[in-house]
C-alpha positions as CSV (number, residue, x, y, z in Angstrom):
1,M,16.6,2.7,7.4
2,L,13.2,4.2,8.4
3,S,10.5,5.8,6.3
4,R,11.2,9.5,6.2
5,R,7.5,10.2,5.8
6,A,6.0,7.8,8.2
7,A,8.1,8.4,11.3
8,P,7.1,12.0,12.0
9,R,3.5,11.3,11.1
10,L,3.3,8.3,13.5
11,A,4.9,10.4,16.3
12,A,2.3,13.1,15.7
13,L,-0.6,10.7,15.8
14,V,0.6,9.0,19.0
15,R,0.8,12.4,20.7
16,A,-2.7,13.3,19.6
17,H,-4.8,10.2,19.9
18,P,-5.5,7.6,22.6
19,V,-5.0,4.7,20.2
20,V,-3.0,4.6,16.9
21,A,-3.1,1.6,14.5
22,L,0.0,1.2,12.3
23,L,-1.0,-1.1,9.4
24,G,0.9,-2.6,6.6
25,P,2.2,-5.9,5.1
26,R,4.4,-8.2,7.1
27,Q,8.1,-7.5,7.0
28,V,7.6,-3.9,5.9
29,G,9.2,-2.4,9.1
30,K,6.3,-1.7,11.3
31,T,8.0,-3.0,14.5
32,T,11.2,-1.1,13.8
33,L,9.3,2.1,13.2
34,A,7.1,1.7,16.2
35,R,10.0,1.0,18.6
36,T,12.0,3.9,17.2
37,V,9.1,6.4,17.6
38,A,8.4,5.0,21.1
39,D,12.0,5.6,22.1
40,E,11.6,9.2,21.3
41,M,8.5,9.7,23.3
42,S,8.6,11.2,26.8
43,R,6.9,8.3,28.4
44,A,8.1,4.7,28.9
45,A,6.9,2.0,26.4
46,L,6.0,-1.6,26.7
47,Y,6.2,-3.9,23.7
48,L,4.2,-7.1,23.3
49,D,4.5,-9.4,20.3
50,L,1.2,-11.3,20.1
51,E,2.8,-14.0,18.0
52,R,5.1,-14.8,20.9
53,P,3.5,-17.3,23.3
54,S,5.2,-15.7,26.3
55,D,3.7,-12.3,25.5
56,R,0.3,-13.8,24.8
57,A,0.4,-15.5,28.2
58,K,0.8,-12.1,29.8
59,L,-2.6,-11.3,28.3
60,S,-4.4,-14.2,29.8
61,D,-6.2,-11.6,31.8
62,P,-5.7,-8.6,29.5
63,E,-7.8,-6.1,31.5
64,L,-5.8,-6.8,34.6
65,F,-2.4,-6.7,32.9
66,L,-3.0,-3.7,30.7
67,G,-4.7,-1.9,33.4
68,K,-1.4,-1.8,35.3
69,Q,0.4,-0.2,32.4
70,S,-1.4,3.2,32.5
71,Q,1.8,5.2,32.6
72,K,3.3,3.5,29.5
73,L,2.7,3.6,25.8
74,T,1.8,-0.1,25.1
75,I,2.7,-1.5,21.7
76,L,0.7,-4.5,20.6
77,D,2.3,-6.1,17.6
78,E,0.2,-8.3,15.2
79,V,-3.0,-7.3,17.0
80,Q,-5.2,-9.2,14.6
81,R,-4.1,-12.3,16.5
82,L,-6.3,-11.2,19.5
83,P,-9.1,-9.2,18.0
84,E,-11.1,-9.5,21.3
85,L,-8.6,-7.0,22.8
86,F,-10.3,-4.1,21.1
87,L,-13.3,-4.1,23.4
88,I,-11.0,-4.1,26.4
89,L,-8.9,-1.3,24.9
90,R,-12.0,0.9,24.6
91,S,-12.8,0.4,28.3
92,L,-9.2,1.2,29.4
93,V,-8.9,4.2,27.1
94,D,-12.2,5.7,28.3
95,E,-11.1,5.4,31.9
96,R,-7.8,7.1,31.2
97,I,-9.5,9.9,29.3
98,R,-11.7,10.5,32.3
99,N,-8.6,10.8,34.4
100,G,-7.3,13.5,32.0
101,E,-4.9,11.3,30.0
102,K,-6.1,12.0,26.5
103,A,-3.4,10.5,24.2
104,G,-0.6,8.1,23.8
105,H,-2.0,5.0,25.4
106,F,-1.8,2.2,22.8
107,L,0.0,1.7,19.5
108,V,-1.3,-1.4,17.7
109,L,0.4,-2.9,14.8
110,G,-1.5,-5.0,12.2
111,S,-0.7,-6.9,9.0
112,A,-4.3,-6.5,7.7
113,S,-6.2,-3.5,6.5
114,R,-8.6,-1.4,8.4
115,E,-11.5,-3.1,6.7
116,L,-10.3,-6.5,7.8
117,L,-9.8,-5.3,11.4
118,Q,-13.5,-4.5,11.8
119,Q,-13.3,-4.8,15.5
120,S,-11.1,-1.8,15.9
121,S,-13.3,0.5,13.9
122,E,-16.4,-0.7,15.7
123,S,-15.0,-0.8,19.2
124,L,-12.7,2.2,19.1
125,A,-14.7,4.6,17.0
126,G,-13.6,8.2,17.8
127,R,-10.6,6.9,19.8
128,I,-8.3,5.5,17.1
129,A,-6.3,6.9,14.2
130,Y,-4.9,4.9,11.4
131,L,-1.6,5.1,9.5
132,E,-0.6,2.7,6.7
133,L,3.1,1.9,6.3
134,A,3.9,1.0,2.7
135,P,7.2,-0.4,1.5
136,F,9.9,2.2,0.7
137,T,9.0,4.7,-2.0
138,L,11.2,6.7,-4.3
139,D,11.1,9.9,-2.2
140,E,12.4,7.9,0.8
141,V,15.4,6.2,-0.9
142,D,16.3,8.5,-3.7
143,R,19.6,10.5,-3.8
144,P,20.4,13.3,-6.2
145,R,22.0,12.2,-9.5
146,R,21.7,8.5,-8.6
147,R,19.4,6.9,-11.2
148,A,20.5,3.5,-10.0
149,D,18.3,4.2,-6.9
150,T,15.3,4.3,-9.1
151,D,16.2,1.1,-11.0
152,R,17.1,-0.7,-7.8
153,L,13.8,0.2,-6.1
154,W,11.9,-0.7,-9.2
155,L,13.5,-4.1,-9.5
156,R,13.8,-5.1,-5.9
157,G,10.7,-3.4,-4.5
158,G,10.4,-1.5,-1.3
159,F,10.4,-4.2,1.4
160,P,13.5,-3.4,3.5
161,G,14.9,-6.9,3.4
162,S,14.8,-6.9,-0.3
163,Y,15.8,-3.3,-1.1
164,L,18.7,-3.3,1.4
165,A,20.1,-6.8,0.3
166,H,23.8,-7.0,-0.6
167,D,23.1,-7.6,-4.3
168,D,20.3,-8.5,-6.7
169,P,20.6,-12.3,-6.3
170,A,20.4,-11.9,-2.5
171,S,17.4,-9.7,-2.9
172,L,15.7,-12.3,-5.1
173,V,16.4,-15.0,-2.6
174,W,14.7,-12.8,0.1
175,R,11.7,-12.3,-2.0
176,E,11.4,-16.0,-2.9
177,Q,11.5,-16.9,0.8
178,F,9.0,-14.1,1.6
179,V,6.4,-15.4,-0.9
180,Q,6.9,-19.0,0.2
181,T,6.7,-18.2,3.9
182,Y,3.7,-15.9,3.3
183,L,1.7,-18.6,1.7
184,T,2.6,-21.5,4.0
185,R,3.0,-19.8,7.4
186,D,1.8,-16.2,7.4
187,L,-1.7,-16.7,5.9
188,P,-2.6,-19.4,8.5
189,M,-1.1,-17.3,11.3
190,L,-3.4,-14.4,10.2
191,G,-6.3,-16.7,10.7
192,L,-7.0,-17.3,7.0
193,R,-7.6,-20.9,6.1
194,L,-6.9,-20.7,2.4
195,P,-5.3,-23.3,0.2
196,S,-1.8,-22.0,-0.2
197,E,-1.2,-23.6,-3.6
198,Q,-4.2,-22.0,-5.2
199,V,-3.6,-18.6,-3.7
200,G,0.0,-18.8,-4.9
201,R,-1.1,-19.7,-8.4
202,L,-3.6,-16.8,-8.4
203,W,-0.9,-14.4,-7.2
204,T,1.4,-15.5,-10.0
205,M,-1.4,-15.2,-12.6
206,L,-2.1,-11.7,-11.4
207,A,1.6,-10.8,-11.8
208,H,1.6,-11.9,-15.4
209,G,-1.5,-9.8,-16.0
210,Q,-0.2,-6.8,-14.1
211,G,-2.6,-3.8,-14.5
212,D,-5.2,-5.8,-16.4
213,Q,-8.9,-5.4,-15.8
214,L,-10.3,-8.1,-13.5
215,N,-11.7,-11.0,-15.4
216,A,-12.7,-13.4,-12.6
217,A,-14.1,-16.0,-15.0
218,R,-10.8,-16.3,-16.8
219,L,-8.9,-16.6,-13.6
220,A,-11.4,-19.1,-12.2
221,A,-11.0,-21.3,-15.3
222,G,-7.2,-21.3,-14.9
223,L,-7.5,-22.3,-11.2
224,G,-10.4,-24.7,-11.5
225,V,-12.5,-22.8,-9.0
226,S,-15.5,-20.6,-9.1
227,G,-15.5,-16.9,-9.9
228,K,-16.8,-16.2,-6.4
229,T,-13.8,-18.1,-4.9
230,V,-11.4,-16.1,-7.1
231,R,-12.9,-12.8,-5.9
232,H,-12.6,-14.0,-2.2
233,Y,-8.9,-14.8,-2.7
234,L,-8.4,-11.5,-4.4
235,D,-10.1,-9.6,-1.7
236,V,-8.0,-11.3,0.9
237,L,-4.7,-10.4,-0.9
238,T,-6.0,-6.9,-1.2
239,E,-6.8,-6.6,2.5
240,L,-3.3,-7.9,3.3
241,F,-1.7,-5.2,1.2
242,M,-0.3,-7.6,-1.4
243,V,-2.7,-6.6,-4.3
244,R,-4.3,-3.3,-5.3
245,Q,-7.7,-3.1,-7.0
246,L,-7.9,0.3,-8.7
247,Q,-11.5,1.1,-9.2
248,P,-12.8,2.6,-12.5
249,W,-13.8,6.2,-12.6
250,A,-17.5,6.5,-11.9
251,G,-18.5,10.1,-12.6
252,N,-21.2,11.3,-14.9
253,S,-20.5,10.4,-18.5
254,S,-22.4,9.9,-21.7
255,K,-19.8,7.3,-22.7
256,R,-19.9,3.6,-22.0
257,L,-17.4,3.1,-19.2
258,V,-15.8,-0.1,-18.0
259,K,-16.9,-1.3,-14.6
260,A,-14.2,-3.8,-13.5
261,P,-11.2,-2.8,-11.4
262,K,-7.6,-3.0,-12.6
263,V,-5.5,-5.3,-10.5
264,Y,-1.9,-4.8,-9.6
265,V,0.6,-6.7,-7.5
266,R,1.5,-3.7,-5.2
267,D,5.2,-4.3,-4.6
268,S,7.3,-4.3,-7.8
269,G,9.9,-6.6,-6.3
270,L,7.3,-9.2,-5.5
271,L,5.9,-8.8,-9.0
272,H,9.2,-9.5,-10.5
273,Q,9.8,-12.5,-8.3
274,L,6.4,-14.0,-9.2
275,A,7.1,-13.4,-12.9
276,S,10.7,-14.8,-12.7
277,V,12.4,-11.5,-13.6
278,P,15.9,-11.6,-12.0
279,N,17.5,-8.3,-13.0
280,V,17.0,-4.9,-14.7
281,D,18.4,-6.0,-18.0
282,T,15.9,-8.8,-18.2
283,L,13.1,-6.5,-17.0
284,L,13.7,-3.9,-19.7
285,G,13.2,-6.6,-22.5
286,H,10.3,-8.3,-20.8
287,P,6.6,-8.0,-21.8
288,L,5.9,-6.9,-18.2
289,C,8.2,-3.9,-18.4
290,G,5.5,-1.3,-19.2
291,P,2.8,-2.7,-16.8
292,S,5.5,-3.1,-14.1
293,W,6.6,0.5,-14.5
294,E,3.0,1.7,-14.4
295,G,2.3,-0.2,-11.1
296,F,5.6,1.1,-9.7
297,V,4.7,4.7,-10.4
298,L,1.1,4.2,-9.2
299,E,2.3,3.0,-5.8
300,N,4.7,5.9,-5.4
301,V,1.9,8.3,-6.1
302,L,-0.8,6.7,-4.0
303,A,1.6,6.4,-1.0
304,Q,1.3,10.2,-0.7
305,L,-2.4,10.5,-1.6
306,P,-4.3,12.3,1.2
307,S,-7.5,10.6,2.5
308,T,-9.5,13.5,1.0
309,W,-8.5,12.5,-2.5
310,R,-9.9,9.7,-4.6
311,A,-8.0,7.6,-7.1
312,S,-9.4,5.7,-10.0
313,Y,-8.7,5.0,-13.7
314,Y,-10.7,5.9,-16.7
315,R,-11.5,3.6,-19.7
316,T,-14.4,3.4,-22.1
317,S,-15.6,0.5,-24.1
318,A,-13.9,2.2,-27.1
319,Q,-10.6,2.0,-25.2
320,A,-10.2,5.7,-24.4
321,E,-8.1,5.5,-21.3
322,I,-6.3,7.5,-18.5
323,D,-4.0,5.5,-16.3
324,L,-4.8,7.4,-13.1
325,V,-7.4,10.0,-12.3
326,L,-7.1,11.8,-9.0
327,D,-10.1,13.8,-7.7
328,G,-9.4,16.4,-5.0
329,P,-11.6,18.1,-2.5
330,R,-11.6,21.5,-4.3
331,K,-12.7,20.2,-7.7
332,Q,-9.1,19.5,-8.7
333,V,-9.0,16.6,-11.2
334,F,-5.6,15.3,-12.3
335,A,-5.4,13.1,-15.4
336,I,-2.1,11.1,-15.2
337,E,-0.6,9.0,-17.9
338,I,2.4,6.8,-17.1
339,K,4.9,6.2,-19.9
340,R,8.1,4.2,-20.1
341,T,9.5,6.4,-22.9
342,L,11.2,9.8,-23.2
343,S,9.1,10.9,-26.1
344,P,5.5,10.3,-25.2
345,K,2.6,11.0,-27.5
346,L,-0.9,12.1,-26.5
347,S,-3.7,9.9,-27.9
348,R,-7.1,11.1,-29.0
349,G,-8.5,8.8,-26.3
350,Y,-6.5,10.6,-23.6
351,H,-7.9,14.0,-24.7
352,H,-11.4,12.7,-24.8
353,G,-10.9,11.2,-21.4
354,C,-9.7,14.5,-20.0
355,E,-12.8,16.3,-21.2
356,D,-15.0,13.6,-19.8
357,V,-13.5,13.6,-16.3
358,G,-13.2,17.4,-16.2
359,A,-9.5,17.3,-15.8
360,T,-8.0,20.6,-14.5
361,R,-4.5,19.4,-15.2
362,G,-2.9,16.7,-17.2
363,M,0.5,15.1,-16.5
364,I,2.4,12.6,-18.5
365,V,5.0,10.9,-16.2
366,I,8.2,9.9,-18.0
367,P,11.2,8.1,-16.6
368,E,13.7,10.9,-16.7
369,G,14.9,14.0,-18.6
370,E,13.4,17.5,-18.6
371,R,9.8,18.5,-18.1
372,F,8.1,20.1,-21.1
373,P,4.6,21.2,-22.2
374,M,2.6,19.0,-24.5
375,A,-0.7,20.8,-24.8
376,K,-2.8,23.3,-22.8
377,N,-2.7,22.4,-19.1
378,I,-0.8,19.1,-20.0
379,E,2.9,18.6,-19.5
380,A,5.4,15.7,-19.5
381,V,7.1,15.5,-16.1
382,P,10.1,13.2,-15.2
383,L,9.3,10.8,-12.4
384,R,11.6,12.3,-9.8
385,Q,10.2,15.8,-10.3
386,F,6.7,14.5,-10.3
387,I,7.1,12.7,-7.0
388,G,8.7,15.7,-5.5
389,D,5.8,17.9,-6.7
390,L,3.1,15.8,-5.1
391,P,3.0,17.4,-1.6
392,A,2.4,20.8,-3.2
393,L,-0.1,19.4,-5.6
394,F,-2.2,17.8,-2.9
395,E,-2.3,20.9,-0.7
């Protein structure tokens, strides 16, 4: 099962750019997607897994080896293992461009964000395009009249191994193994020398505080480390696509706004594993139900957010709040509230927030049912319809 959205976008980028970086967390399906897209291209492809010693050995003289592959699309998996390759790729790409071959040279796959892969942005500026592959989202797995798909994705999360598991217990086992392997094997393989036990405890603490404002001092006290250390661990988890820090709205306001980001475990399935939530029935009665739903909807929205839009949240010291504020390039401002109820109510704080951010449209996302108006320029929209509306809203 491939991402319906990512496959055509990746193919288009490969046809248009010399180098394309496909980034996303480990086990999200980057290799499968890259190989599938490569099979559909008109030119031959060469795949190298930089975690495999035999493939790394081929790159003992990377300039010589890669220089002989000029007629192929070369796929370099887990490229962060050999960051020094980026300077060589620049030289090879420039030579091929001079020879009239303008696109489709290298497809690099990485399990760290663009910011963590500084070498690529510095060495390949003007030659590289980026695409993030997120876990499955609702628009990719949803089928008409199958509410179970929503609950299944919400509980299990979007990692293919978890979502496609035979049943919920098998999915939970997959996620347990993923977390353990990530902490003990993957972090060191990514070149990060972090104490796995402390990072694991922080990850669990973040899960139990899903959607809370960052309080580094409180987390530091619970871990027995400094606030600076907590922020470093948190930034690493963010750069590895495990955690999202949603920044506060920072526009002009006469009100006293909060300044700390809200922190979410990005994948709902990993959230539920870290919080020991085994099934939907348990989830619906759990204190994390509301925050989990908020994070789930948030990730489904932001997976479609164009780079020209900016996402934040709004909160004042008086607790007036908007869950998600989306600022567009043409002065569009969407004020989005996420509710796990079929009969939402608009708070005075939400109205004040809409005025403060200059909202052009307000949307209250509810789990299911019919859409209906709630006030001028504000309507309640069922999640499925809301997700389906996003491409037109972002045009």
